[in-house]
N, C-alpha and C positions, 0 to 999 in steps of 0.2 A: 131921430134915431139916437142922438147923443143922450137925450133925456131918458129914453128907455134903457140905455146901457148903464147910466149912472144909477137909476133906480134899482136895476138888477144887482149891481155891485153892492149897494147899501144893504139890500136884503140879505145878500150872502154874508156880509160882515156881521150883521146882527145874529145870523144863525151860528157863525163861528164863535162869537162871544158867548152865546148860550151853551155851546158845547164845552168851552173852557170852564165855565162856571160849574157845569155838571161834573166835569172831571175832577175839579178841586174838591167838591163835596164827597165824591166817591173815594178819593185818596184819603181823606180824613177818616172815613168810616173804616177803611182797610187797616190803617195804623192802629186804631183802637182795638179792632178785632185781633190783630197779631199780638198786641200787648197783653191781652187776656190769657195768652198761652203760658205766661209766666206763673199764673196761679193754678194751672191745671195740674192735678197729681199725676205722677208717672204710673203706668200700669205694669203689672207683673210680666206681661208678654214682651215688654221692651226693656232690656237691661239698661242701667244708667250709663254705662260706658260704651254702649253700642252706638255707632254712627247713625244719625237720623237723616231724614231727607235733606239734601243740601239746600233746598229752596225754603226750608223752614227757618225763619229769622226771628230774632227777638227785637221788638221795637218798643221804645219808650213812649208812653203816652204824652201828647203835647199839652202842656198846662194851659188852662184857659186864661190866666193872668200872669204876666211876667213876675218873677220872684225878685225881691230886693236883696236877698241874701247873697253874700259873696261865696261862690263855690270854692271848695277846697282844691288843692293841687291834684291833678289826675293820679299821681302816685299814691294818694291816700284814699281814692274813691274805691267803693266796692266793685266787684267784678261786673255785676249787672249794670251799674251806672256807667262803667267804662266801655261797655260793649253794646251799643244800641242797635248795631246791624250785623252782629256776628252769629253764626249758627249756634244752636244750643249746645251741641256736643263739644264745640271748641271752648265754650264757657266752662263746661264741666271738666274738660281737660286742664284748663288753667287752674281751677280750684283744687283739683287733685294734686297738681304739681306743687302748689304752694303749701299744701298740707303734708307733703312727703318729707320735708326737712332736708332734701338734697338738691333742690332746684337752684341752679346758678342765677336765675333771675330774681332770687330772694336775697335781700340785703343781709339777713341774719345767717347766711351760710357760713361766713367766716368764723363764727363762734362754734361751729359743729364739726370742723375737720382739722387735721394736723398731719405733718410729714413725719415719717419714721424711717430710719436707716435699715436697709435689708441687703446685706452683702455690699455689692458695688453700686447699688441703686437706692433710690428713695421712693417710698410708696405713700400715697395720700390715703389716709384712713379716717374713719369716723372717730371723733373724740369719745373716750370712755365716759361712763357715768361719773358724777361728781364724787361718789363714795369709793371709787377705785383708786388704790394707792399706786403711784407711779414710782419707777426706779430713779436712780441718781441722774440719769440722762433725760428724765421727763417722759419716758416711754412706758406705756402700760405693759404689765407682764403678760406672758402667754401669747396666744394668737391674736391677730389683728383683723378687723373687718375692713376691707377696702371700701373707700367712699364711692358709692354708686351715684355719680353726678348725673344730672339731667339738664337738658336745655331744649329750646325750640328755635328753629331757624329755617331758612329757605336754602335748599341745596343749590349751590352755584353750578352753572353750566360751563364756566370757563376753566375750572380746575377739578374736573370730575374723573376719578380713576377707580371708582368702586365697581368694577366689572368682574367677570368671572376669572380673568387673568391679570387684573390690576394694571392693564395697559402694558404688560411685559412685551418687549420687542427684542430681547437678547440681553446678554451681560452688559452691565454699565457700572460706573462708580457708585451708584445708589442701590443697585440690586444685582448681585453677582449671578443669580440663577433663579429659575422659576420657583423653587422650593422656598426662597426667601422673600417672595413678593408680598407686599402689604397693600391691598386695595385701600384707597382713601377717597374722601370727599371733603369739600369745604362748605361751611355754613355761613350765610350772610343774613343781614337784617331783614326780617319779614315786613310786609306792608301793613298788616292789620294790628290794631290796638287790642290788648296791651302788650302783645308779643314784641312789637318794635321797641317799646320802652324796656321790657324785660331783657331784650338782647343787649342793650347798652349796659345794663347791670351785669349781664353775663360776662361781657368783655372786661368790665371793671374787676369782677371777682377772679377771672383767669389771670389778669395782670397781677393782682394781689397774691395769688398762689405762686406765680413765678418769682415774685420778689421775696417770698418767704423761703425759697430754696433756690438760691443762685450763687455763683462763684464770682468774686470780684475779678474784673478784667476779662471775663468770658462773654461771648456773644450768646444769643438765645435763638433757638430754632425748633421747629417741629410742631408748634401749637398755634400761635397767633400769626396771622398773615395779613397782607394788604398794606398799602401805603400808610394808612392811619391805624393799623393793627385793629381793624374792625371786622375781621373774619377769623375763624379758627378751624383747624383741621382735625378730623378724627380718622382712624385707620383700623384695619382688622388683620390679624395674623391668619392667613388663609390655609397654610399647610403646617402641620406639626409632625415631628419625627416620632415614629412608632417605637416604643421601648419594650414591647413584649412580642406580639405575633402579628403578622400581616392581617390575620382574620379579624383583629380588633377594629380595623378600619370599617369593616362591614357591620360590626356590632354598633358602632357609633351612629351609623345611618340606617339602622334596621327599621325604624319607624318612618323613614322618609322615602319618597319615590326614587326609582333607579337613577334619575337624572342628578341626584345629589351624591352619588357614589363617585369616588375619585377616578375610577377607570372610565366613567362617562362624563366627567366634568367638562362643560362646554367652553374650553379655551378657544380663542379666535385667531390669535396671531400664529404665523408659521413657526416662530421660535418656541412659543408655548406648546404647540402641538408636538413639536419634535422632542421636547424635554419631558413632557408629561409621562410617557411610558416608563421612564427611568425611575420615577419616584412613586409609582403605584404600589410597590411592595415595601417601601421604606417609610412612607408618610401617609397620613390620613388628612382628608380635607375637612375643614371646619366651615360649613356654609355660612355666609354672612347672614346674621339674624335680622333680615328685613321683612317687615310685616305690612300688608296693605291696610286700607281703612276698615276691612272686615276681619282683621286679626289673623289673616292667612299668610303663611310663609311664602315669600315671593320666589319664583323660579330663578335660578342663577342666570339664565339668558334674558331676564326681564329687569335686571337691576336698574339699568339706565333709563328705560322708559317709565319706570315707576318713581324714580327718585329725582331726576333733574328737574328743577323748578318747583318741586313739591314742598309744602310746609310739613316738617317732620319733627317728631319728638325723639330725641336721642338720649341714650343712657350709656355712660362710659366711665372708665377709671383712668387715672393719670399716674404715670411713672416718670421719674427724673433720673438722668445720668449726667455726670460731669465728664466730658470727653476732652482730653488734651489735644494739642495740635498734632497733626499727622506730618510725617516726613515729606510726603508728596503734596501736602496742602489740598488734597482732593476734596476734603470735607469742609474746607473753609476755615481751618484753624480751630483753636480751642472754643468750645461752646457748651452751654447748658442745653441739653436735649430733653424735650418733654414729649411724651407719646400719650395721646388720648386713645385708649383701646376700647373698641365698640363692645358694649354689652347687648344692646338691641337698638334697632331703628324702626320707628313706627310712623307710617304716613297718616297725618291727621287732616290734610287737605291736598287733593291731587294737583298736579301741575296745571298751570293755565294753558288753554288751547293755543297752539302755535299758529301764527299767521302764515297762510300758504302763499308762496310767491307764484306769480303767474308763469305758466310754462312758456318756453321760448317758441316763437312762431317763425315759420319759414317765409321768405319773401316771395310773393306771388307776382305773376306777369300782369294781372289786372288788379285794380284797386278793390280790396275785399269789402269796402264800405260803399261801393257804387249802388248796390241794391237799396241800401238805407236811404240814399239821397233820392232815388226814384220814388220810394214809398212816401218820403216826407212831402214831396210835391203834391201828393194826392190828399194830404190832410187839410181839413178846413181850418182857417185861421181862428175861427170862433165856433164854439158849439152852437147847436140850434137853440134859439130863444134868447141868445145874448146880444143879437144885433150885430151890425158891422160899422166900424168907424168910417166916417165920410171924409 
């Protein structure tokens, strides 16, 4: 009986080894087929910036012989070399950002922007052309184009306040009323290459921008966060004061569904619902410009479900104020305050699926696994044909 069992096990082992060999050859063929997609021309029916099937990946072909060349640093590799397993539309997004001239993940950004004084604040603008004559203070004459900065990061779940009411729960030292609320979110380092490398450069550029406009002896707040300053915050002014007629508020949202009107704005807290009617005729709501992967404006009651944990492309401007110490010290003393004001937020990869926690069970009078024990005794120790150990 033992000889029969050993012979059967050896036959099963040989069969498993043959399956492994077949799987290896199949994997090699699949990678070569996927690599051929790089050379396929795009069709007119699929726009270049439209999101493709998330399971379509770019894979680099495996060389038949190892190369003796020393590979350059990843920061100098082309996009296709750096992204062997990234969806095609993420590669195209990265190329587009590098060509825009305002991407914070680009080292050359520092040569393209400058600070200018505007009343009691400082604005970050794009540097004028080389042939533009500057005044005595080094500022270009006439109007200024605000620098529309861009970055890519993952929306943090631990400090998320970009909801329809900005987390407003009543007057506080940071927000005196609903009309002054500024919904905000925090971006952190992505997992995928090259966006994780770019995010390090993004933080470096933001630090440089702060150093260019800071007051000696003042603290810094409003932009970079985290113990190692490896996160940054962006915010949005949700309500603006009407300067003409209350009907102008309807004009601003005339092309949007009714849910985007201020009188129907979906605030959630009790304090926000109580204060909203008082500002319907004096303010207009500026919906947060959040767009999903299909370039559709996200409904205000879905901001959190679309953004938390998602990989997003953000566009924003930066403003600086030097605020002296307050008498009550409620704001933490003198500080250089920086505000990154949202221009648009675009989801380029959805949040990862969340792990569901098992639901709580009630305690039963009888063991719920008793039936499993009874069924287990009926099972044979060995399948037919395998024999029985003596």
